[in-house]
C-alpha positions in Angstrom: 3.1 10.2 22.5 3.0 7.2 20.3 6.2 8.2 18.6 8.1 7.9 21.9 6.8 4.4 22.3 8.4 3.2 19.0 12.1 3.2 18.5 12.1 4.2 14.8 9.2 5.3 12.5 9.3 4.2 8.8 8.3 7.0 6.5 6.2 4.7 4.3 4.5 1.5 5.2 2.7 -0.7 2.7 0.4 -3.6 3.6 -0.9 -6.6 1.7 -4.2 -7.2 3.5 -4.6 -11.0 3.2 -6.8 -13.6 4.8 -10.3 -12.2 4.9 -11.8 -15.3 3.2 -9.9 -17.8 5.4 -10.8 -15.8 8.5 -14.5 -16.3 7.6 -14.1 -19.9 6.5 -12.6 -20.9 9.8 -15.6 -19.5 11.5 -18.1 -21.1 9.2 -19.1 -17.7 7.8 -19.5 -16.5 4.2 -16.3 -15.0 2.8 -18.1 -11.7 2.4 -18.3 -11.4 6.2 -14.5 -11.6 6.3 -14.3 -8.7 3.8 -16.6 -6.6 5.9 -14.5 -7.3 9.0 -11.4 -6.4 6.9 -12.8 -2.9 6.4 -12.9 -2.4 10.2 -9.2 -3.4 10.2 -8.5 -0.7 7.6 -10.0 1.9 9.9 -7.9 0.7 12.8 -4.7 0.7 10.8 -5.2 4.1 9.2 -5.8 5.6 12.7 -2.8 3.8 14.1 -0.6 5.0 11.2 -1.6 8.6 11.7 -1.0 8.4 15.5 2.5 7.0 14.9 3.5 9.8 12.6 3.8 7.7 9.5 3.7 9.9 6.3 2.6 7.3 3.7 0.4 4.2 4.1 -0.3 2.0 1.1 -3.0 -0.6 1.2 -3.4 -3.3 -1.4 -7.2 -3.1 -1.7 -8.0 -4.8 -5.0 -5.6 -6.4 -7.4 -6.0 -6.5 -11.2 -6.2 -10.3 -10.8 -9.1 -10.1 -8.3 -11.6 -9.6 -11.1 -11.3 -13.4 -11.7 -13.0 -14.1 -8.4 -16.7 -15.1 -8.3 -18.9 -12.3 -9.5 -20.8 -12.3 -6.2 -17.6 -11.7 -4.2 -16.4 -9.0 -6.6 -19.8 -7.2 -6.2 -19.5 -7.3 -2.4 -16.0 -5.9 -2.6 -17.1 -3.1 -4.8 -20.0 -2.4 -2.4 -17.6 -2.2 0.5 -15.4 0.2 -1.4 -18.3 2.4 -2.1 -19.5 2.4 1.5 -16.0 3.0 2.8 -15.6 6.1 0.6 -19.1 7.4 1.3 -18.9 6.7 5.0 -15.3 7.4 5.8 -14.3 10.1 3.4 -15.6 13.0 5.5 -13.8 11.7 8.6 -10.5 11.1 6.8 -10.8 14.6 5.4 -11.4 16.1 8.9 -8.3 14.1 10.1 -6.2 15.8 7.4 -5.6 12.5 5.5 -4.8 12.8 1.9 -6.0 10.0 -0.4 -4.2 8.9 -3.5 -5.2 6.0 -5.7 -2.8 3.8 -7.8 -3.7 1.2 -10.4 -5.2 1.0 -13.9 -8.1 3.4 -14.2 -9.1 2.7 -17.8 -12.1 0.4 -18.1 -13.4 0.9 -14.6 -17.2 0.9 -14.9 -20.1 2.5 -13.1 -19.5 4.9 -10.2 -16.2 3.4 -9.0 -13.9 5.8 -10.9 -15.9 8.9 -10.0 -15.8 7.9 -6.3 -12.1 7.4 -6.4 -11.6 10.7 -8.1 -13.8 12.4 -5.6 -11.8 11.0 -2.7 -8.5 12.3 -4.3 -9.9 15.7 -5.2 -11.6 16.3 -1.8 -8.4 15.5 0.2 -5.8 16.8 -2.3 -4.7 19.8 -0.1 -4.5 17.8 3.1 -1.1 17.7 4.7 -1.3 14.7 7.1 -1.0 11.0 6.4 -1.1 10.1 2.7 -3.3 7.1 2.3 -2.5 5.3 -0.9 -5.2 2.9 -2.1 -3.9 0.3 -4.6 -7.1 -0.5 -6.6 -7.2 -2.6 -9.8 -3.4 -2.6 -9.3 -0.8 -5.0 -10.5 2.9 -4.2 -10.4 3.8 -5.8 -13.7 1.0 -3.9 -15.4 2.1 -0.7 -13.7 5.7 -1.1 -15.0 4.4 -2.0 -18.5 2.3 1.1 -18.7 5.3 3.2 -17.6 7.5 1.6 -20.3 4.8 2.2 -23.0 4.6 5.9 -22.1 8.4 6.2 -22.3 8.4 4.2 -25.6 6.0 6.8 -27.1 8.4 9.6 -26.2 11.3 7.7 -27.7 9.4 7.0 -30.9 8.4 10.6 -31.2 12.0 11.7 -30.9 11.4 13.6 -27.7 13.5 11.2 -25.7 16.6 9.1 -26.5 16.7 5.5 -25.4 20.0 6.2 -23.6 18.2 8.7 -21.4 15.9 6.1 -19.9 17.2 5.6 -16.4 15.7 4.0 -13.3 14.8 7.4 -12.0 13.0 8.2 -15.2 11.1 4.9 -15.1 10.1 5.6 -11.5 8.8 9.0 -12.5 6.4 7.4 -14.9 5.0 4.8 -12.4 1.7 5.3 -10.6 3.7 6.1 -7.4 5.6 9.0 -8.9 6.4 11.5 -6.2 5.9 8.9 -3.4 8.9 7.5 -1.6 9.5 3.8 -1.8 8.1 1.8 1.1 10.5 1.3 4.0 8.3 -1.6 5.3 6.0 -4.0 3.7 3.7 -6.0 5.9 1.7 -9.0 4.8 -0.9 -10.7 7.0 -2.2 -14.3 7.0 1.2 -16.0 7.2 1.8 -15.9 3.4 5.3 -14.8 2.4 5.2 -13.4 -1.1 4.6 -10.1 -2.8 1.8 -11.2 -5.1 2.5 -8.6 -7.8 2.6 -5.7 -5.4 5.0 -2.8 -5.7 7.7 -4.9 -7.4 9.7 -1.9 -8.5 9.3 0.1 -5.3 10.1 -2.8 -3.0 13.8 -3.1 -4.1 15.1 -2.2 -0.6 12.0 -2.6 1.5 12.0 -4.6 4.7 9.4 -7.3 5.0 7.4 -8.4 8.0 5.0 -11.3 7.7 2.5 -11.8 10.4 0.4 -15.0 10.9 -2.9 -13.2 11.8 -5.5 -12.8 9.2 -6.3 -9.3 8.1 -9.6 -8.9 10.0 -7.7 -9.5 13.3 -5.0 -6.9 12.5 -4.9 -4.2 15.0 -2.8 -1.3 16.5 -0.7 -3.7 18.6 0.2 -5.9 15.7 1.0 -2.8 13.5 3.3 -1.3 16.1 5.0 -4.7 16.7 5.8 -4.8 13.0 7.3 -1.4 13.2 9.4 -2.5 16.2 10.6 -5.4 14.1 11.5 -3.0 11.3 13.4 -0.8 13.7 15.7 -3.6 14.7 16.7 -4.3 11.1 20.1 -3.3 9.7 19.3 -1.5 6.5 22.4 -1.3 4.3 20.9 -0.5 0.8 23.6 -2.6 -0.9 26.4 -1.2 1.2 28.1 -2.3 4.4 27.1 -1.8 8.0 29.1 0.9 9.7 31.9 -0.5 11.8 32.2 0.7 15.4 35.5 2.5 16.1 36.4 0.1 18.9 36.1 -2.9 16.5 38.4 -1.2 14.0 40.9 -0.5 16.7 40.9 -4.1 17.8 
């Protein structure tokens, strides 16, 4: 069993899938080829996460800032999303994967929003891996939307300002009901969050891998989990002291 091969399994893994364009550039290929290869890495990773017994996998698919990229590249990315849902949804459903989408939905045009809703509705009763797709997502925007919703409640007198707690804010985020990520992986050697899960990452462990996303595979995924397993997670407290050390 895969679980026996890994020392400790994080409940929730989130991944910043970075490096598609650079992967293509280094091979003299169009950036769009890198994005296509990135979809293959998504399939490998979802399968590996399910085999490892991970409960939640969040993939940073398209940020709210990505709309500023060249229109041709954005069109290709939207096409890949469409093909992924149409081609892979049935297989994900058969594999008992539940899909959830986070990010701003207002203003999405064409068939993108209906496709995302179809993916959520089709898999809503599945009980296996929850695959969270961060699409048109930006963490600052997510937090601002949550604060606006709470402000409306305060202005209407249904909520007191003093009642706004971190737990209440979390309950109004896109990720309400989803545990915070234990492990955040970023590919391509970059070491920053890039406006991804800023609130939820308060106590996450980070693993940065040098490989570009199209080269990400099961072995690299499990190696990141092994690195996570070796970390001492204190959540602001102290590490437990062994009895022998106290006696000495």
